[in-house]
LOLUMDREN-239213 format. One record per residue: residue in one letter; x negated, y, z negated of N, C-alpha, C in turn. Coordinates in steps of 0.02 Angstrom, whole numbers, padded with zeros to 5 digits, always signed. Example, Ala and Ser with C-alpha at 12.3 -4.5 7.8 and 13.67 -1.06 7.14 Angstrom:
% LOLUMDREN-239213
a-00660-00284-00390-00615-00225-00390-00660-00165-00390s-00642-00112-00354-00684-00053-00357-00645+00002-00394
END
This chain:
% LOLUMDREN-239213
m+01186+01849-00049+01142+01841-00002+01087+01903-00009f+01032+01883-00021+00963+01922-00037+00964+01987+00027s+00966+02052+00010+00942+02109+00049+00872+02105+00054f+00831+02093+00098+00751+02085+00105+00751+02139+00142p+00681+02176+00127+00658+02226+00173+00649+02218+00231w+00646+02260+00289+00665+02254+00350+00595+02222+00384h+00544+02231+00354+00478+02205+00372+00475+02137+00344l+00498+02106+00302+00501+02048+00282+00553+02005+00325k+00602+02032+00343+00651+02001+00386+00612+01976+00453v+00560+02024+00477+00537+02019+00544+00484+01969+00534l+00450+01966+00478+00391+01909+00482+00414+01852+00465e+00479+01835+00423+00511+01780+00411+00502+01725+00470l+00520+01763+00533+00533+01705+00591+00485+01683+00616v+00409+01720+00611+00359+01680+00619+00308+01646+00575v+00335+01633+00519+00309+01604+00461+00312+01521+00467p+00255+01465+00490+00253+01405+00500+00308+01372+00459l+00343+01315+00474+00395+01286+00437+00374+01248+00380q+00298+01241+00364+00283+01214+00312+00256+01260+00251a+00288+01305+00263+00298+01359+00209+00320+01347+00124m+00369+01306+00124+00400+01281+00065+00323+01252+00017s+00285+01204+00051+00225+01181+00028+00177+01235+00003i+00154+01282+00050+00100+01315+00047+00114+01364-00004i+00182+01399-00032+00177+01417-00079+00179+01397-00136d+00185+01346-00161+00156+01299-00225+00092+01251-00206s+00061+01270-00163-00021+01239-00166-00071+01279-00187e-00107+01245-00232-00158+01298-00270-00221+01289-00219a-00228+01229-00187-00277+01233-00132-00276+01275-00076a-00220+01284-00055-00210+01318-00010-00206+01388-00015f-00190+01412-00074-00203+01485-00106-00276+01492-00124e-00316+01450-00137-00385+01458-00139-00422+01486-00083r-00401+01435-00031-00432+01431+00024-00422+01505+00061k-00370+01515+00045-00333+01597+00076-00375+01654+00046c-00393+01648-00015-00420+01705-00053-00487+01696-00035k-00517+01657-00028-00602+01642-00011-00606+01662+00067e-00547+01654+00101-00569+01677+00169-00574+01763+00175l-00546+01802+00138-00544+01854+00141-00608+01883+00120r-00641+01946+00144-00702+01983+00122-00698+01980+00036n-00776+01949+00034-00787+01953-00044-00712+01917-00085g-00674+01865-00056-00643+01835-00082-00641+01797-00159d-00717+01767-00163-00729+01733-00234-00714+01783-00287e-00731+01846-00287-00714+01885-00341-00637+01888-00347l-00585+01897-00295-00524+01902-00282-00485+01856-00341f-00515+01782-00300-00483+01723-00311-00512+01709-00396n-00565+01723-00425-00581+01719-00481-00538+01767-00541g-00537+01817-00505-00493+01865-00547-00428+01844-00578l-00394+01840-00508-00323+01801-00510-00323+01747-00552d-00367+01695-00541-00361+01629-00589-00377+01644-00660r-00395+01691-00683-00411+01714-00756-00338+01732-00780l-00311+01769-00739-00232+01792-00760-00188+01737-00755g-00201+01681-00726-00148+01622-00722-00117+01628-00651i-00137+01662-00611-00097+01660-00539-00145+01618-00506k-00100+01573-00481-00144+01507-00438-00100+01490-00375d-00058+01516-00363-00028+01499-00308+00016+01569-00299f+00047+01556-00204+00077+01607-00181+00144+01630-00223s+00173+01576-00257+00237+01585-00275+00243+01632-00336t+00194+01629-00377+00167+01664-00429+00143+01734-00422l+00112+01721-00374+00080+01814-00357+00145+01838-00318a+00184+01815-00290+00241+01859-00263+00274+01893-00315f+00284+01868-00371+00336+01884-00428+00290+01934-00483t+00225+01929-00456+00178+01966-00511+00201+02048-00519l+00206+02069-00451+00219+02144-00448+00286+02151-00405g+00337+02183-00448+00398+02185-00400+00427+02136-00390t+00486+02121-00345+00512+02066-00322+00509+02085-00237p+00546+02022-00200+00547+02018-00125+00596+02071-00114q+00633+02081-00150+00685+02153-00143+00671+02208-00148k+00618+02223-00192+00590+02299-00207+00511+02287-00188a+00486+02324-00166+00408+02337-00146+00393+02362-00220p+00326+02330-00248+00286+02368-00299+00256+02443-00280t+00256+02471-00323+00226+02542-00319+00145+02543-00332d+00122+02594-00315+00051+02604-00305+00015+02598-00373e+00059+02634-00421+00036+02620-00497+00019+02546-00518q+00065+02509-00497+00078+02450-00506+00012+02395-00492f+00004+02426-00424-00057+02391-00383-00124+02408-00426e-00141+02470-00434-00173+02490-00467-00199+02458-00549e-00136+02450-00581-00142+02413-00652-00174+02344-00631l-00138+02309-00579-00153+02226-00569-00240+02235-00549g-00255+02278-00510-00326+02283-00474-00367+02299-00534n-00355+02331-00574-00413+02334-00648-00411+02280-00683k-00349+02242-00681-00361+02178-00726-00406+02131-00685v-00400+02130-00615-00422+02079-00580-00509+02101-00566y-00517+02160-00550-00588+02180-00519-00632+02212-00575g-00581+02239-00624-00619+02292-00668-00602+02368-00657a-00642+02396-00606-00656+02456-00585-00627+02453-00492p-00574+02436-00463-00564+02416-00398-00587+02477-00357t-00614+02459-00288-00634+02503-00241-00550+02509-00193i-00558+02553-00164-00501+02544-00110-00485+02480-00072g-00546+02482-00046-00555+02406-00007-00533+02354-00057q-00548+02339-00104-00522+02299-00145-00451+02287-00156l-00422+02340-00168-00350+02367-00175-00317+02335-00126a-00338+02349-00057-00318+02353+00017-00320+02257+00023l-00365+02223-00017-00365+02146+00010-00306+02125-00042l-00294+02160-00108-00245+02131-00153-00173+02136-00129r-00162+02199-00089-00106+02222-00053-00100+02155+00004k-00138+02156+00028-00136+02121+00086-00100+02043+00084l-00144+02020+00012-00138+01946-00005-00053+01942-00039h-00039+02006-00072+00024+01998-00107+00085+02008-00049f+00064+02045-00008+00119+02032+00067+00129+01982+00100e+00066+01934+00102+00072+01868+00130+00109+01825+00085a+00106+01832+00022+00127+01788-00028+00215+01804-00028t+00225+01882-00023+00301+01893-00036+00344+01864+00034t+00305+01867+00097+00342+01838+00157+00344+01768+00160l+00290+01729+00139+00303+01662+00119+00356+01643+00075m+00382+01677+00015+00433+01671-00041+00491+01680+00021v+00494+01728+00041+00558+01749+00087+00571+01682+00124a+00518+01677+00172+00529+01632+00221+00561+01551+00187s+00519+01544+00140+00551+01472+00096+00613+01472+00068i+00636+01532+00048+00712+01529+00038+00754+01526+00094n+00730+01573+00147+00779+01565+00202+00776+01506+00227e+00721+01461+00243+00734+01386+00266+00761+01344+00222q+00782+01352+00150+00812+01315+00113+00907+01328+00140v+00910+01387+00132+00979+01421+00157+00991+01382+00219k+00948+01382+00264+00968+01358+00344+00977+01275+00341s+00935+01257+00303+00923+01166+00294+00984+01145+00289d+01003+01074+00323+01067+01039+00291+01074+00997+00245s+01112+01037+00205+01100+00994+00120+01108+00914+00126s+01153+00909+00175+01159+00838+00182+01106+00790+00190d+01052+00813+00231+00980+00784+00248+00942+00797+00191p+00919+00766+00133+00867+00788+00088+00811+00800+00120t+00791+00756+00162+00721+00758+00202+00717+00825+00243s+00766+00869+00264+00776+00933+00312+00741+00983+00253l+00742+00974+00197+00703+01026+00143+00630+01027+00125s+00608+00960+00148+00536+00938+00145+00480+00970+00215k+00437+00994+00189+00391+01017+00236+00328+00979+00239r+00285+00995+00296+00223+00963+00287+00168+01002+00244l+00125+00956+00218+00076+00974+00174+00006+01021+00210p-00004+01074+00175-00054+01110+00209-00109+01073+00219a-00167+01080+00268-00221+01060+00279-00261+01072+00210a-00263+01115+00178-00317+01122+00137-00291+01083+00063e-00224+01086+00069-00193+01031+00010-00217+00955+00013k-00206+00940+00084-00217+00878+00103-00289+00849+00098q-00338+00893+00099-00412+00898+00096-00429+00911+00030s-00406+00945-00013-00402+00934-00090-00395+00872-00131r-00328+00841-00105-00316+00781-00138-00348+00730-00115l-00383+00728-00058-00416+00669-00032-00489+00671-00069e-00511+00728-00097-00579+00754-00127-00568+00705-00200i-00499+00729-00235-00493+00698-00303-00482+00626-00290q-00469+00602-00254-00424+00530-00242-00490+00494-00216s-00545+00522-00182-00603+00476-00181-00649+00483-00247k-00638+00535-00284-00681+00524-00343-00633+00489-00402r-00575+00474-00397-00548+00431-00436-00555+00357-00416l-00543+00328-00345-00555+00283-00324-00630+00257-00313a-00671+00257-00355-00737+00255-00337-00758+00187-00308g-00792+00185-00254-00813+00128-00228-00752+00114-00156l-00710+00150-00149-00656+00139-00086-00669+00200-00044r-00712+00181+00016-00717+00218+00071-00648+00242+00121i-00626+00303+00097-00552+00310+00148-00586+00339+00204v-00597+00307+00264-00623+00326+00314-00607+00269+00367g-00595+00284+00418-00594+00236+00481-00514+00213+00459e-00514+00142+00469-00448+00103+00467-00415+00111+00387l-00445+00145+00339-00410+00149+00289-00389+00212+00259c-00402+00268+00329-00387+00352+00328-00302+00359+00341p-00265+00366+00289-00193+00375+00329-00193+00432+00359s-00146+00427+00418-00136+00491+00460-00103+00542+00416h-00099+00613+00442-00063+00645+00407+00011+00650+00416q+00037+00613+00465+00112+00599+00476+00129+00552+00416l+00091+00494+00399+00092+00461+00335+00093+00505+00272l+00062+00538+00267+00051+00581+00194+00115+00635+00195d+00142+00654+00254+00187+00707+00253+00258+00653+00236l+00259+00594+00269+00327+00561+00254+00334+00528+00172t+00268+00521+00142+00259+00496+00067+00258+00566+00026n+00242+00616+00052+00241+00673+00010+00321+00704+00003a+00370+00681+00061+00430+00708+00057+00474+00672+00015m+00457+00606+00003+00497+00568-00049+00482+00592-00123v+00424+00625-00130+00398+00643-00204+00448+00722-00190e+00450+00753-00151+00470+00836-00157+00560+00815-00165t+00593+00775-00119+00664+00770-00115+00696+00716-00174g+00649+00674-00205+00677+00630-00240+00703+00565-00204v+00702+00553-00154+00753+00502-00106+00683+00459-00089l+00693+00398-00118+00651+00338-00103+00669+00304-00046t+00623+00283+00005+00630+00253+00076+00577+00216+00081w+00592+00149+00120+00546+00091+00141+00504+00126+00186v+00430+00112+00190+00408+00147+00228+00362+00078+00270a+00394+00072+00340+00378+00005+00364+00287+00008+00380p+00273-00049+00391+00197-00046+00408+00177-00015+00478s+00237-00020+00509+00219+00002+00588+00198+00077+00601k+00242+00115+00534+00226+00196+00520+00174+00204+00481c+00142+00173+00466+00081+00172+00414+00019+00179+00469s+00018+00242+00513-00030+00223+00553-00110+00263+00525k-00154+00281+00571-00211+00295+00533-00239+00359+00564r-00278+00402+00537-00291+00467+00563-00329+00481+00623d-00363+00410+00650-00405+00414+00710-00350+00406+00766d-00290+00372+00763-00255+00375+00809-00222+00432+00819e-00208+00473+00761-00167+00537+00769-00216+00585+00800v-00277+00577+00797-00324+00623+00826-00307+00617+00902q-00328+00562+00917-00313+00532+00990-00243+00558+01030a-00187+00553+00993-00136+00562+01014-00132+00636+01029n-00136+00678+00983-00134+00741+00988-00196+00783+01031i-00222+00741+01071-00271+00772+01127-00210+00823+01169k-00162+00787+01206-00119+00826+01248-00071+00867+01205p-00055+00923+01228-00020+00975+01194+00072+00953+01174n+00076+00973+01120+00151+00937+01101+00210+00975+01142p+00234+00922+01162+00306+00954+01211+00351+00996+01152s+00380+01037+01200+00434+01098+01157+00499+01064+01187t+00547+01093+01141+00619+01079+01152+00660+01150+01126l+00719+01155+01160+00751+01213+01143+00792+01195+01093q+00815+01236+01036+00858+01226+00998+00908+01279+00986i+00964+01281+00954+01025+01355+00954+01037+01340+00880e+01017+01385+00839+01017+01378+00766+01061+01455+00751q+01110+01455+00727+01154+01507+00712+01148+01572+00761a+01186+01543+00812+01175+01577+00883+01105+01619+00893t+01055+01595+00875+00975+01604+00891+00955+01560+00929l+00909+01551+00992+00890+01517+01026+00811+01513+01011k+00794+01457+00989+00727+01441+00966+00690+01384+00991v+00632+01398+01009+00581+01357+01038+00547+01295+00983a+00546+01249+00989+00517+01189+00920+00487+01150+00955q+00421+01150+00921+00377+01094+00945+00393+01026+00919v+00387+00972+00956+00416+00911+00940+00337+00883+00923p+00338+00855+00850+00273+00809+00854+00263+00751+00875v+00200+00735+00883+00181+00672+00904+00177+00617+00846a+00224+00564+00869+00227+00517+00813+00184+00466+00840t+00148+00430+00790+00106+00370+00795+00120+00311+00774v+00112+00262+00807+00133+00198+00788+00081+00148+00763a+00080+00108+00704+00014+00068+00686+00039+00000+00720d-00021-00027+00731-00026-00092+00775-00026-00152+00709v+00013-00197+00706+00008-00237+00652+00025-00296+00677g-00018-00326+00744-00005-00383+00770-00041-00434+00743s-00081-00422+00694-00120-00482+00663-00114-00474+00597e-00138-00517+00554-00145-00518+00477-00193-00471+00460l-00240-00453+00486-00294-00414+00464-00266-00333+00471k-00246-00338+00533-00209-00256+00554-00151-00251+00500m-00111-00300+00476-00056-00303+00451-00083-00269+00368q-00149-00296+00349-00168-00289+00282-00187-00219+00290w-00230-00182+00335-00251-00118+00354-00189-00078+00352a-00136-00085+00375-00084-00046+00372-00050-00043+00308l-00038-00093+00272-00034-00077+00203-00056-00048+00150q-00135-00055+00150-00185-00023+00111-00169+00047+00145r-00156+00075+00199-00159+00146+00209-00098+00179+00187r-00045+00139+00175+00012+00163+00145-00002+00168+00069g-00046+00121+00041-00055+00123-00032-00109+00192-00043i-00138+00211-00003-00198+00266-00016-00140+00332-00004a-00097+00320+00053-00056+00372+00047-00014+00394-00017m-00003+00341-00042+00061+00357-00086+00017+00362-00172d-00044+00346-00180-00081+00356-00218-00094+00425-00226q-00121+00450-00152-00137+00528-00141-00083+00587-00168c-00013+00552-00150+00024+00602-00176+00058+00586-00232r+00029+00540-00275+00055+00525-00342+00121+00498-00341l+00129+00455-00283+00201+00422-00288+00202+00348-00332l+00136+00321-00309+00104+00244-00342+00062+00245-00346d+00024+00214-00397-00045+00209-00401-00078+00151-00345w-00133+00173-00338-00173+00114-00278-00168+00051-00314v-00177+00049-00379-00207-00032-00404-00144-00080-00400h-00081-00039-00411-00027-00084-00415-00003-00103-00350h-00010-00061-00309+00000-00062-00228-00037-00130-00192e-00111-00116-00212-00155-00166-00190-00139-00236-00208e-00117-00234-00275-00106-00306-00293-00051-00340-00268w-00012-00294-00244+00055-00325-00205+00026-00333-00133v-00002-00301-00100-00028-00326-00048-00078-00382-00031q-00107-00388-00083-00155-00450-00092-00125-00504-00102w-00057-00517-00143-00024-00573-00163+00020-00587-00096l+00041-00547-00054+00077-00543+00015+00027-00595+00060l-00038-00574+00067-00073-00588+00122-00098-00669+00098q-00103-00667+00034-00131-00737+00000-00083-00792+00019s-00014-00763+00013+00048-00819+00026+00042-00835+00089i+00003-00809+00146+00009-00829+00196-00053-00878+00217t-00097-00885+00176-00151-00934+00187-00149-00987+00145k-00094-00998+00098-00088-01044+00060-00070-01117+00087e-00078-01179+00067-00054-01237+00092+00017-01249+00083v+00053-01276+00115+00123-01300+00121+00124-01371+00119p+00195-01383+00073+00208-01455+00069+00207-01482+00148s+00199-01539+00138+00234-01580+00215+00305-01583+00225g+00315-01557+00291+00380-01549+00307+00404-01476+00298f+00358-01429+00295+00371-01352+00292+00319-01318+00319g+00353-01269+00349+00315-01225+00393+00277-01179+00357a+00206-01148+00394+00178-01094+00347+00210-01031+00356i+00195-00986+00302+00215-00931+00299+00210-00867+00346k+00245-00846+00381+00233-00805+00438+00228-00741+00407l+00223-00680+00453+00205-00612+00434+00274-00596+00425e+00335-00602+00469+00393-00592+00468+00417-00589+00392q+00392-00638+00369+00432-00659+00296+00388-00608+00245v+00332-00579+00259+00286-00533+00216+00327-00466+00233v+00333-00463+00275+00375-00383+00300+00449-00391+00259r+00492-00438+00273+00560-00448+00219+00544-00450+00154a+00500-00464+00138+00481-00468+00055+00464-00399+00036d+00422-00363+00067+00405-00305+00048+00456-00255+00072k+00507-00261+00116+00581-00218+00126+00621-00223+00066e+00621-00298+00049+00677-00297-00008+00647-00268-00082l+00598-00271-00085+00553-00246-00151+00588-00155-00149w+00560-00137-00095+00572-00055-00096+00652-00035-00103t+00699-00094-00067+00754-00065-00067+00785-00094-00147l+00769-00140-00188+00779-00132-00248+00762-00077-00296l+00691-00064-00257+00670-00013-00314+00704+00063-00306a+00730+00075-00231+00771+00125-00234+00840+00128-00263q+00857+00060-00270+00946+00070-00303+00928+00076-00370q+00855+00070-00411+00865+00070-00479+00825+00135-00496q+00797+00163-00443+00769+00235-00455+00814+00282-00467t+00831+00325-00522+00874+00371-00531+00854+00444-00560k+00783+00424-00575+00753+00510-00599+00707+00516-00551s+00680+00573-00566+00646+00619-00515+00570+00575-00521l+00547+00586-00452+00496+00558-00415+00425+00585-00432r+00438+00643-00458+00370+00692-00465+00330+00662-00532p+00251+00646-00533+00237+00622-00588+00231+00662-00642l+00215+00621-00694+00222+00644-00762+00142+00652-00793n+00111+00702-00813+00039+00707-00825-00006+00672-00777d+00016+00685-00703-00021+00648-00655-00024+00586-00666v+00032+00540-00693+00050+00472-00693+00104+00456-00636p+00101+00408-00599+00167+00407-00560+00224+00366-00597v+00282+00384-00587+00330+00355-00619+00348+00297-00601l+00327+00273-00541+00366+00209-00500+00317+00152-00513n+00270+00153-00560+00225+00108-00587+00255+00058-00618d+00279+00065-00676+00316+00019-00706+00368-00024-00682d+00398+00005-00639+00472-00020-00593+00443-00068-00542f+00381-00033-00510+00359-00069-00442+00328-00150-00468k+00280-00132-00521+00235-00195-00544+00294-00249-00582r+00353-00236-00606+00398-00285-00621+00446-00312-00579l+00442-00282-00518+00486-00308-00458+00443-00352-00418t+00362-00344-00392+00323-00390-00376+00342-00466-00397t+00359-00490-00469+00375-00542-00467+00463-00558-00491d+00491-00518-00465+00564-00524-00460+00581-00596-00424p+00616-00637-00433+00645-00682-00391+00673-00666-00328r+00711-00600-00325+00751-00597-00270+00685-00558-00218v+00620-00535-00240+00584-00521-00191+00543-00577-00165t+00520-00621-00211+00455-00686-00203+00501-00740-00167m+00565-00729-00162+00601-00793-00124+00589-00783-00045f+00578-00733-00033+00566-00715+00053+00496-00743+00058v+00441-00767+00025+00376-00792+00044+00380-00862+00025l+00442-00903+00018+00434-00976-00003+00430-01007+00073p+00391-01078+00069+00394-01100+00131+00464-01126+00147l+00485-01116+00208+00538-01150+00258+00528-01213+00275p+00593-01257+00272+00568-01311+00305+00566-01313+00376s+00527-01358+00402+00505-01353+00471+00553-01368+00507s+00574-01350+00577+00633-01367+00618+00605-01422+00664n+00528-01448+00675+00516-01477+00708+00507-01559+00666r+00546-01604+00697+00542-01655+00660+00485-01719+00672p+00466-01758+00625+00403-01781+00631+00412-01833+00691v+00353-01829+00731+00343-01863+00789+00317-01942+00777p+00349-01987+00783+00311-02050+00775+00243-02063+00817a+00217-02098+00780+00152-02126+00821+00165-02136+00873p+00104-02127+00922+00128-02138+00994+00105-02215+01005k+00146-02256+01051+00127-02315+01067+00084-02330+01111a+00053-02383+01095-00012-02395+01164+00040-02408+01231n+00003-02379+01280+00031-02401+01341+00030-02462+01364p+00083-02498+01378+00082-02570+01386+00046-02585+01463a-00002-02625+01442-00052-02657+01518+00005-02658+01573p-00019-02631+01627+00021-02632+01693+00027-02717+01700k+00096-02740+01711+00091-02799+01739+00050-02810+01807i+00018-02863+01809-00007-02874+01877+00033-02935+01915a+00037-02918+01962+00078-02950+02009+00038-03012+02011a+00077-03073+02034+00037-03124+02037+00000-03134+02106a-00051-03145+02118-00077-03145+02189-00060-03198+02228p-00053-03194+02287-00041-03247+02333-00100-03299+02313k-00058-03365+02329-00085-03412+02314-00145-03430+02371n-00132-03401+02425-00194-03411+02483-00252-03363+02470n-00234-03306+02427-00301-03263+02397-00298-03264+02326p-00321-03310+02290-00326-03310+02211-00365-03255+02173n-00414-03234+02215-00457-03186+02189-00449-03122+02200k-00393-03095+02223-00369-03025+02242-00348-02998+02174k-00384-02936+02155-00363-02884+02093-00308-02836+02108r-00285-02817+02055-00243-02750+02054-00278-02698+02077k-00253-02660+02121-00280-02592+02124-00279-02543+02099v-00325-02501+02060-00328-02455+02002-00315-02382+02045t-00273-02351+02017-00237-02286+02046-00290-02237+02043r-00284-02195+02093-00334-02133+02081-00314-02100+02013a-00258-02066+01992-00255-02054+01929-00278-02096+01874e-00264-02142+01857-00304-02182+01814-00376-02186+01812k-00398-02178+01873-00478-02180+01883-00499-02120+01852n-00480-02068+01873-00498-01985+01858-00491-01962+01775c-00430-01984+01758-00411-01973+01686-00452-01969+01647p-00470-01929+01595-00529-01912+01552-00522-01967+01507e-00579-01985+01487-00567-02052+01431-00529-02038+01348e-00536-01971+01336-00520-01967+01277-00425-01951+01269l-00411-01946+01344-00336-01930+01350-00294-01985+01390k-00337-02059+01382-00304-02106+01422-00256-02158+01375k-00253-02123+01319-00207-02158+01257-00143-02133+01267y-00143-02076+01287-00085-02038+01293-00025-02033+01346t+00033-02027+01349+00067-02023+01408+00079-01959+01424l+00044-01956+01497+00023-01901+01531+00082-01869+01567r+00141-01889+01569+00195-01866+01620+00257-01839+01547l+00286-01784+01570+00342-01760+01533+00401-01794+01562e+00431-01825+01521+00487-01869+01562+00543-01827+01589g+00564-01839+01656+00612-01792+01677+00593-01746+01719k+00522-01717+01719+00492-01661+01731+00430-01660+01778g+00386-01686+01747+00318-01703+01793+00278-01723+01752n+00194-01712+01780+00148-01720+01745+00120-01662+01695i+00085-01690+01657+00051-01646+01593-00012-01630+01612c-00029-01555+01600-00105-01537+01628-00158-01564+01581w-00209-01592+01608-00251-01629+01569-00312-01568+01553s-00319-01520+01587-00364-01472+01550-00356-01441+01500y-00269-01426+01498-00247-01404+01444-00250-01428+01377n-00264-01498+01378-00265-01540+01309-00340-01554+01315l-00373-01520+01336-00453-01543+01326-00479-01475+01302s-00537-01477+01256-00554-01434+01203-00577-01370+01263a-00586-01376+01311-00613-01315+01337-00538-01271+01367g-00490-01299+01380-00428-01276+01391-00410-01267+01472c-00372-01238+01488-00344-01219+01557-00351-01146+01571s-00374-01130+01628-00374-01051+01637-00325-01036+01696n-00292-01076+01718-00248-01070+01771-00192-01026+01768t-00157-01002+01807-00094-00950+01815-00048-00990+01782t+00007-00970+01736+00068-01019+01724+00128-00972+01717s+00185-01010+01725+00259-00983+01736+00289-01030+01709g+00377-00998+01689+00413-01050+01678+00412-01056+01604t+00464-01091+01585+00478-01115+01521+00503-01194+01516p+00439-01246+01477+00389-01232+01456+00332-01200+01513a+00268-01181+01484+00235-01138+01558+00209-01211+01584k+00188-01200+01649+00181-01239+01690+00120-01215+01751c+00055-01241+01767+00004-01210+01796+00020-01268+01868m-00025-01264+01917-00027-01298+01962-00038-01369+01963r-00070-01386+01887-00103-01446+01883-00044-01485+01840g+00007-01457+01806+00067-01482+01762+00076-01444+01703f+00116-01464+01675+00146-01426+01620+00109-01415+01548h+00097-01364+01525+00064-01352+01469+00086-01369+01409v+00093-01428+01388+00129-01452+01319+00074-01495+01298c+00092-01516+01219+00046-01564+01205+00046-01634+01238a+00002-01664+01229-00007-01738+01272+00021-01786+01219h+00009-01781+01153+00031-01822+01096+00115-01816+01085c+00142-01756+01079+00198-01743+01061+00252-01702+01091h+00215-01690+01153+00251-01669+01208+00291-01593+01193k+00263-01573+01149+00302-01493+01126+00249-01443+01143p+00283-01383+01169+00245-01324+01207+00210-01297+01147g+00175-01254+01156+00148-01199+01116+00076-01238+01083h+00052-01274+01096-00011-01304+01065-00028-01373+01105s-00098-01375+01094-00129-01450+01147-00131-01514+01093v-00155-01567+01115-00169-01622+01079-00226-01602+01030t-00267-01557+01047-00337-01548+01002-00314-01509+00929t-00265-01471+00944-00229-01440+00875-00165-01482+00842c-00126-01521+00863-00086-01561+00856-00083-01582+00792r-00036-01562+00739-00035-01573+00673-00016-01654+00671s+00037-01662+00702+00066-01731+00711+00025-01794+00732k-00031-01783+00763-00084-01829+00784-00099-01873+00728p-00113-01931+00729-00143-01979+00680-00224-01952+00668s-00229-01949+00611-00321-01934+00602-00346-01988+00630
END
C-alpha cells in the first residue's frame, strides 16, 4: 500500500467520484488550465512539453509519495514560461498539486472498488470531455443536428463509455436511451441522498436521477435507437453509419407487406432482434473495446451480425392467430306471418331497431351471440365516445366489437376480413 503524504490523504476524500476519467481527459485538463489567470500561456507551455492531462503532470515532478523540490519547479517553470515570475510558479504548483491529488484519489478508488463488478471501476465522463467529443462528432457527422430528440443524455453517454473503459459489452435497451432534455427536467429537484458504510466509515452518497425513454410508438422507438447510435459513435464504440443502417432496416421491416395469413411485424419483435444481435456480439467479443486509431473495433463484427439468420429470424412475419372469417351471409328476410283471412291487407310491423339502423350497417348481424347488442356508433366512421368497461369493451349502447367478424380491437371500417 502507498504511504501518501498527509495532505493528499485528506483531500482524496473530497475528490468527486469521476476522478478516474478526469485524469486522462485532455479536454478537462485544458479547461482547468484556462480557468487559471493567464492560463492560455500555461496550457500552451505544457502542451509543447507533451503534458496534456493530469496523469502525465502528476509524474512530471516527483511522485505522489514524494513532493517535488523548489529547484524542480523552477526548472519546469523555465521550460514552460521561459523566465517565470513568482505568480506563474504559484499557478504551476497549484495545478501540479491538483493533478497529484486526482491521481491519488483515482488509485484509491480502484483499490476500494469491487473487482467482481467491472462497472464499479467506471466513472462518469467530465462535462468538458463530453462537450469536446460532441463538437468533434458534429464536425465528423456533417448534416446531422444533434439537438432535441437526437441529443443523448449524459446518463446514456456514461453507460456507453463504461463499456469502452471496462471492455464489458452489454445490451442497451431502448428505454435506457433517454434524451438530454428529459435529463435536464428530471434534475430540477435535488438528488436524494443515502448513507453508506465503507470500511467502517459512514459516507453520504448522492443517488443519481435515472431517466427512462418513451418508446411507445414507432417514431419514438426510432429516436431512442438513434440516440444510442450517436452515443456509441461519440464514445467510439461503434460508428454511426453502421448503427443507423441497422436501425433503418429494423423500422422498414415493420412497414413491409406480409403474406396473407401472417401478422404484421410488431415492435416487440424488433426489440428481440436487437437484443439478440448484441447478445451474440458480446459472446464473440474477446478483445479490448478501445478504438484503434479512432476506428471502433466493433464495426466489422456488428455489420456481419446484422445479416445473421440467428438475428433476422426474429423479424419474420408470424402466422396470424385469427382464423379467416367466412363472408357474412345475408340476413334472411323475416318470415311474415300469414295475415288473417278477415284482413288480407295487413302488413308486418317494422321494429324500431330496424327502422333506426344506419343504412351501411343493415347488412351485418348487430347482435353478439349470447351476450347482447353491438354498438352502432363504434362501427361508424365517427366512432363512439361513450365510456366503456369490461372485456370485451362495452358502453351503454352495446359491445365495441366489429360488426362483421365480431372480434374486439377494431370496427367494421378497418376490418381486414371484410370483403372489398
